[in-house]
Each structure stands twice: as C-alpha cells, then as structure tokens.
N, C-alpha and C positions, 0 to 999 in steps of 0.2 A: 518706523526706527527702520535704515536702508541697509543692504545686503552688501556685504562684499565679497559671494561666493561667483566664482566666475565659472564661464562655461566650458566642461571638459574638452567638448570637441574643439573648440576655440582654441582652447590652451594647449591639446597636441598639435594641432594643425601647425599653430606658431611654431613647438618646438620641431616639428619636424623642418618647418621653414627655415629654421635656424640651423638648423644642423645636417639635413639631409640637402647633397647636390639639386640643382634645379630639374636634369635633367631626370633626376629618380623618379620626382614628386608626380601622383594621379593626376590625371587630365579631365576638363570637363566635362559632362555627361556628352554635350552637344559632340563632342573629338571623337567620340567610341564610335559613328556612324563610318566614319573611313574603316576601322577594325572590323566592322560586323560585316562588312562589304567585302571588304578583303577574305575573311573567311570563308564566306559563302563563295567565291571567286574560285577559293583553295580549293575547297570540296568539290565545287562543280568541273573544276581542273580534273582530280582523284577519279572521278566519275568516268571522266571521260577519256584517261589515260589507255583502260585496254583497246578501245578503237582505232588507237595509234601506233600502240607498242606492242608487237605481235610476238617479240622476245619471250621465252618462259624465264629463260636465264636471267636476262635484265629483270625481269618481273620480281623474279625469287631474290635479285642482291637488293631491288626497293625494297620489298617486304621487311627484309632484316635489318636494312638502313633505319626504316620507318620505326619500327621497334626499338631500335638504339637511341632514336629521335626522342621516343616517348620516356625512354629512363634517363636522357641525358636532361632532358628538362626537370624534371623532376629534382634532380639533382641541382642545377642551375635557380630554381625557385627556391629553395631553401639556401643558397648562396645569397641570393639577391635578399631576399627577405630577413633574414636571421645573422647573414653576415659568417654563416658554419661551415664547413668544408667536411664533409661525410665520406668517410674511405670504406664504409659498409653497408651503400644502398644498394649491393646486390643482395640484401638478406631478405630482403620484402622482395625483390623481384623472383629468386630463387623458391622462397618461400610459399611464394603463391603457384607455382610450377608442382611444388611437391604436395602442398594442400591437394589440388586435384588429383595428382598421380596415385595419392595414399588413397582417398575418397574413392575413388576409380576403383582401385586394387580391391578394399576390403568392401568395397559396396555397403560404403557409410553413409553417403547420398545419393541423389540425383545428378544429373551432371551440372543441371544449372543450380541447383544447392552449392553443390561443389566449390563453381565459379562465383558466388556470391560471397561462400565460409575465402575463398582465396583472395579477396579485395577487403574485408572485412576485417580478419584475422590480424593480418601486418598491418593494416590502419591502426586497429585499437592498440596494439603490440608497440606500434611507434608513439603512440599518444603516452602508453604506460612508462616507456624510456624515457620520453623526453621529458617528462616529469621531474625526471632526475638528471637525465645528461645534460639538458639546456640549462643549466646552471654554471656547467662548465664553460670555458673555453679558450680559443685556441686549439692548440696541440690535444691536449686532454681529452674534448669532446672528441677530435678525429680518432684516435687511439682507441676509445668508447666503443667507438661505432664499428670501426675495427673488429675487437673482442667478439663483439657479439656476432657478427658475421662469421667469423673464424670458427665460433661454437658453432652456429648451426652447420658449416661447412662440416666440418669434425664430424656432427651429430651423423648427418648423412652419409659421411663418408667410411664413418667406422660399424655402425650399424648397420650391417647387412640382411639382419631380420627383419629390420623395419623397412629398409629404402634399399637393399640392394646393393650397397656400396658405391664403389667408383663405376659398376657397371651399369649403373642408372636403372631408372624404371621405364617402361613403355606405359603410355595411357592408355585405358581401356575405354574407349568413346563408343558409344552407342551408335546405332544409326543416325540421328537427329538429334541434335541441339537446338533450344529454342526453336523448336518446328520447324529447323533447317537445315539441311540433309549434311552428314557430319564431313562430306568429300570435298565440298564448298570450303568446309575451312584449312583443308591441305593444297587448294589449287593457289598458285601465287598471284594470279590476277585477281582473283576475287578477295584474298586474304590481303593484298594490298589496298585494295580500296575501303577495306572494312579498317585497317591500322590507319588507313589516311583520315578516316572520318574520326578515329579516336583522336589523331593528333592536333586535328585543327581543332575539333571541341574542347582539346585541354589546354592549349596555346590560348586560345580564348577567352575560355573560364577564366585563368588564372588571370587574363590581361584586366577583366572587367573585375577580378578581386581585388589585384595590386592597384587597380585604379579608384577603389573604395577607400570605407573609413577603415578598415581592417588592413588595408595595406598601406594607408598612412601612418596606424599605429606602430604595427611592425617595423616599419622604414624608419619612424620615430627609435622605437626600443633598439634597432640593429645600430644607432649614432649614436645614444646617449641615454640608454637604459634608466640612470640614475634620476635623471632630467624627467623621466615620463613617469618615472614610481612619483618622484615628489610631486606631479600636479593629478595625481588621484590615481593612475592606472597599474591595474595589475598585469604586470611584465611574463609570469612564466606562462601561464595558459596558453597567452598569443602565440609564445616562440614555441609552444608544446603543439600547438594546432600547428603552426605551419610545418614542424617535421611529420605531423601524422597526415596531413594533404603532400605531402612529398612520397612518403610510403606509399599511401593510396594510389599517387601516378605511377609510381614504379610496381608495385602490385598488379595494375592493368595493364603494362609491359610484359610482365611475368605470364599474366594469364592468355594473351594473345599470342606469345612467344609457344605457349606450350598446347594451344589451340592450332597453331601450325606446324610443329614441330613433330607433337605426339611424344615427348619422348622427353626427360629428365635426366641430368646427370650431377652429382656435385660441383661441377665446372661454372653451374651458372649461379653458384652462392660463393665463389672465390673472391679473394681479394682482389686478381688482375683486373677483372671484370668490373668493379669498383672502381680502380683506377683508368682504365680504358674510357670510361663513361666520365669520370672528373677530366680526363684532358680533352673529349669531347666538347664539357661545357665550358672549359677554359679557351679554345681553341675558336669557339663560337662566340664566347664574350656573355659574362651571365648580367650585366647590369641593364639586359632586356631579357623579357618573358620566353623570347623566340629565337634568340640567340644561340642557347644550347641545341636545341635542334638542328637547325643551320650546320652547327657544329659536327654533330653525329654525322648528318650524313656526308659533309664534304670528310671527315675523318674515316667512315664508312668506304667510299669509295678510293682515297687516297691509299690505304691501305690495301685495298685487294688491287691497287692498280700499283702499288710498291712490290708486293707480294709475288706478284707476277714477275717483275725486276729482277729482284735481289732477297737474299735468305734474311739480310740484316735490316728489313724495314722497322725494326722496333729503334734503331740508333737513327735512323732518317727523321722518325714522327719524334722521337724524343728533342734532337736536334730542331724541331721546326716549331715543337710547343716551347723549347728554351727561346727562340727569335721571338716568339708572340708575346711570352710575358716580358721579357726587355724589353722589347720595342715597341706591340702594339697591346699592350693588357686590355684594352676594350675588345680585343676580338673581333671577327667579322664583322659582327652586327654593328661594333661600333665604328669599323671604319665605312660600313654602309650610312649610318647614318651622320656620320662626318661629310662626307661624297653626298647625299642629298640635302644637307644645309647649306651646302658650299654653293652647291646648284640652284637653290632656292634664294639664295643671297646676290648669287648673280641674275638672277630671273627678276628678283624685287629692284 
C-alpha cells in the first residue's frame, strides 16, 4: 500500500518559495564561504584598529556605536524573521545591566556568574513572554512589549531601596573578571575590540541561523502562518524562539554596556532607547541581518554630528526617517545590495 505522506521539510520549503520573496530565501551552503571570509576580515580589521586610530575620543564613540549596533541587530532580527515590531527591547538591554549591578551590590554571585545570569534570565523571560505575546499581531504585540519595558522602568525608577531610583547604581567590579584585569573593560580601545568581535559573531551567527532550516521555517511562518500550520508545523514555539534569540542579543549588548560604563540608570530601560534602536534598524534596513548594525553606526555618528550643530537634531533625524520609510524602505543595506546587483549586472 503506497503512502501519501509528504516530506514536511520539502513542504515548508515549497511554502516558503511560494510566499517569501526570493531575496529573503536562505542561500546554499557553498555561498556561506564568502560571508565567513568577510567575517574573518572584519574581525581582523577590528583587531588592527588600535594600531591605526590613536584617538581615545574616537574609540569611545566607536565602542558606544558598536554596542548600539548589537542592540539594533536584535530588533532587526525580530522584524526580519517574525515580522513583529518591538517597542520594548530596552527591557532586556537594561535588565541585563541591573542584574549585574544588583548581584555585585548584594554580593549575590561572582561577577562571572552575574554576567551569565544577565544573559540567561532575559532570554528565558523573553521566551516565556513570547509564548503569550507572539500570538498577538501588529500593534497589539508592540504595545505589550512597550508595557513590559515600562513596567521594569517604573520598578527600578521608583524602588529606591532596590535600585537607588533615578540616581542609578554603580557596579562594584572586582579587580579581575574572567582572569582579565577590570581596567581593560573600561579602556575604550580594548573594549571596542571586544564589542566588535561580539558584533561580528552575532551577525555571522544570525546569518547562518537565518540561512538554515529554522530560518526558512520562520520566514514561512511570517508570510503565511496558516499554511505552515496546515502542513504540520507548530508555529508559536519557533516564533517565541526568535523573540528569545533577539532578547539574548539585546542582553549581550546590555552586558557590554555595563562592563564598559560600570554604571546603570533607569534610562537604559526607557521607551526612548527602544525607539532609537527601532529607528536605527529601519534606517539600516531589516531585510538583511547586517542592515540594522550598519544603520546603528550611521545613526550614532549622524546624531553626534548633528547634535554638535543644533539642539533640534531630533527633528532632522525624524525627517530623515520619514524619507527612508517613504523613498527607500529597504534602508541603506537594501540600497547597497541594489547597487551591487547593478554593478554585477553590468559586469556580466
């Protein structure tokens, strides 16, 4: 008796091909050699930066921009794979910082364990929330994420006995962390290299993840959840996993921020930070994994430059965001891909 059962992997690939734009589909394994080589080249370039750049101010700006790029990448990955917009990703970023600060303040855990908890707790929290929130779509999901972020903001702002309110907390780091002298984490040049390596690893890791079966599945769910469910796949858990991964990356950025600054305030949980990160992701373009990181660096330095010229930099950035959304919705990364495609077409 012949079986009429079909291969689920083939079905989901077929479903994806039917509903997902070709440019968003995963590439073959042979095409991952170039991204891997590029990741190695970028890592080497970051390691060589201190021998080229001597300015501490420049490295300070680069370090802050790189941390912002990691945070923006987390938001961009959520948009790309789930099609959902989070207005509260600062919650995971800030929560990581406060977990470290409170652990050090109360001598609850070693610094290494505190850093581990600062990554694990936001990730597990995001997965738990995702199992509920991910069932919502559009504005409902965005408002729920904003509500969670504001709840944490109000908690650490008003509970002075716990977190010293708006004055924030200083992180009492020991002399060394992971056998590395703590002073190196406050050095702009050294911390830039560490943050840059993390950014390169995150972007390349997300590229590999998005290029595999899981990436194909989540893209298919994003485009046509009912069809994917019909061919036998669960859809809530994969989407919750994407949300948890994005929170994991945001918490990594929070850990790096806390290591570098040694101080946390409720501002790192505010809705304004989530909004800035969203703007970075949109400017860079969320159709590619690396787009939000590029947008973050561009936004950070544009903000610094315009802020030196006028106090109304928010209005100029807002106007630029409107132009990007209306004229180039694919963002900077999309324009670069388009330009590369045209040059390749002429060459061929």
